[in-house]
N, C-alpha and C positions, 0 to 999 in steps of 0.2 A: 331867230332863236328856234323857231319851230323846225326849220330845216336842219339845224344842228342836232336837235333831239331826235329827229327822224333818222338822220344818218347814224347816230350812235345806236339807236334801236335796231336798225338793219344790221349794223356791224356785230352787235352782241348776238343777234339772232343767227347770223352766219357762223360765228364762232361756236355757239351752242350746237348748231346743226353739224358742224365738222366733228366736234368731240363725240357727239352721239353716234355719228356714222362710224368713226373709228372704233368706238366701243362695241357697236353692233357687228362690225366686220370681224373683230378679233374673236368674238364668240359666235360666229356664224355657224348654224347647224344645217347640214345638208343630208338629204335622204337619197340613198342609192338603191335602186331596185333593178334587178336584171336576171340573167340566166347564165349559169356556168355550163360550158359545153366542152367536149373533146372530140377528137377524131376516132371513130370506131374502126373495126377491122376491115370494113368495106370502104374506108376513105371518106365517109360522110360524117357530118356533125351530129352528135348525140348528146343528150343532157348528161351531166355528171353529178349524180346525187350525193348528198352527205359530205360535200366539200365544206371545210371549215372556213368561215369568213369572219375575221377578227380584227380588232383595232390593236395595233402593236403596242406592247408595254402597258396594256390595260386588261381588265377582266371582262370587257365588253365584246360581244361577238354573237354570231349566229351560224347557221349551216344551210346549205342548199337542199331543198326538198327533193322528192322523188323525180320531179320534172325539171330539176336544176334551178328552180326559181329561188331567189333570195332577196332580202330587203334589210338594209342596215343604215343606221344614222351615224354620221361622223361630223367632226368639227374641222375647221380650217387648221392645218398643221398636223392632223392625224395621218397615220399610215395604215392603209387597209391591206391585210395579208390574206391571200388565198392559198390554202394548203390542203393536201390530201395525200395519203400514203400511196406511193408509186408514181406521183406526179411532181413536177418542179414547182417549188414555192414561188409565188408571184407577189410583189409588193407594189403598191401605188400610193404616192403621197398626195394629200389633198392641198391643192394650191389655193392661194388667196385671190386668184384671178377669176375664179368661178363666179358668175353673176346670177345663178339661179339656185333655188333651194331643193330642186328635184332633178335627178338625172337617171337615165336608163343606162344600164351597164351590161355589156355582152362580153363575158370573160372566157377566153379559150385557154384550156389547160393542156400542157404538153407532158407526155410521159417522161419519167425520169429513168433513163437507162443506166442502171447501176449494175456492174458486173461483180458478183460476189464470188469469192474463191470456192471451189468445190469442197464439200464436206462429206467424207465417207465414214460411215459408222459401222464398225465391226462388232459382232456379238462376242461375249466372252466364251472361251471354249467350254467352260463348265462353271457350275456354281461355286466349286471350291476355289477356282482361279479368281473368281470375282471377290470372294471373301479375303483372299490373300492380298490382292491389290487394294481393296477398300481399307483394310487395316494398315496398309503401308502408306496411306495418304499422309502427307506432311501438312497438318493443320496446326500451325504455330499459334502462340498466344497473340501475336500481332494481327494475324488474319482473323482470328476469332473476335478480337476487340474491334477491328475495323468493321466486320459484319454486324456486330452489335450496335455500333454507332450509326451505321447506315439504315438499320431497321428500327431505330429509336422512334418512339411515337411522335416526338416533336418534329423530327426530320421528315417523316412520312406526311404529317399534316402540312408542313411547309411546302413540300413538293406537290401536294394535292391542290393547293391554292396557286402555286406558281405555274404548273404545267397546264396548258389550255386543254379543254375537252375536245376530243376528236368528233367527227361527224356522227359516228354510231352512238357514242355516249350522249351527245347533245340531243339526238333524235329520241333516244330512250327516255331522257328526262322530260322532253317536251310531250311525248305521248303519255307518260305517267301523269303529268299535270293535266292534260286534256281529259284523260279518263276520270280523274278525281273531280274535275269540273262537271263532266257529263253525269257522274254518279248522283250529284245533288242538284241537277238542273231543275229549275222551277220550284225549288224549296230551299229553306234555310239549312245550312250545314250544321249538324249537331255540335253542341258546345258541351265540353266536359263540366262546365260550371253547373249544369242541370243534371249531371249524371250522378245518381245516388251511389252507385258502386264506386265511382272515383272518389266521392266524398268519404265513403267508408274506409277506403284504402288510405286516404290522407289522414284521417283521425287515428287509425291504427299506427301509421308511421310516426305520427306526432307523439303518441303514447310510448312507443318504443324508444323515442329520443333520437330518431334518425336525422333530425334537423339541428341538433345541438352541435356546437363547435367541439373540436377535439379537446381543447383546453377544459371546457366545461365537463366533458365526459370523464377526463382524468380525475377531476375533483370529486 
């Protein structure tokens, strides 16, 4: 009887271990750290700063620093996208066969040779000719309505969240955050809850009725 209990206990332990392993592997987190480089004009490898390193179809990402170094965390099944203006976009899928949680990455970016048609800009002969041509422009109601829809606040906000930040924008946001941290380094950041001027503005706004609903204001 003891042997039977022992066998059942080992079997249940094995099943639990298998399910735990499957659950862990499905949500496995892997950190990739490395350098983004490219071939310079002398044919040698050089770091490629401000390259965007993002997880496809998510808002998670980072950028390569001045020396090309980057570090990003991804899960099994994710796709890491390396992109930069003037270079070919590269995508790498994270396979479930990786057995470590830390990997070093050396990514080489190739220049994207795109031949654009030549654009020749000629000045107007005179200001009078410009006025004539400007007034003759065909701006129909359809074009005006389309421009209005494309510049709507909701559309611009949706595009802001959908379009990933490029390297320059990500660098600027990161530096702004670091400057804010260094500004109050070694001390507590000021809180408006203790700001007398802020409380005075709040009381004045309350007296003016700025916080009332529109229905209440109409009454």
